[in-house]
Steps between C-alpha positions, in 0.01 A plus 500: 500500500631845409592747773273800542658844485350750743495878492776493762714281270448747213592795722814326628613403147451853363665661805802273469537529121448879491680571828198690638362483855231234541260748661519727193450209259208372708326839473541511123386139452193554719417827323525320165256232617266767638498689168419179311218410741354853487504499119330159485239621750417784258473250213822615334744275314869501600731418211865441589693450176693172481350392834125468459155652537282521811128561446162415643250264345131463575373154584133424447281369776431127483368207692769324702492191715598456864760219481410362844121484458454508123238775541491761224579855610501823302843658439477878461664682207833657591811673368831319530859608438682318220860507380622424150877455475697690236710342227833518685350342813335225292828424326705488821250296703464223236 
């Protein structure tokens, strides 16, 4: 199973590689995440060239099923965040 990288791991890697204090990197990383979340909340698309695109997608309501009881339950329509990787990411992750 692959190891999970956390926000702390990202901050430590950037701080080490760029020789910047971890606290400063942490602020920038968190602010970046906050900007992305705020834009998605407003329904905006975030396009990061050579990395990928974040956007929201509407899911229709449907009838679901409780896996324990088998009883049908309505699932409300909702918006979800989706990510589509860019060409460079696709090529490197292969």
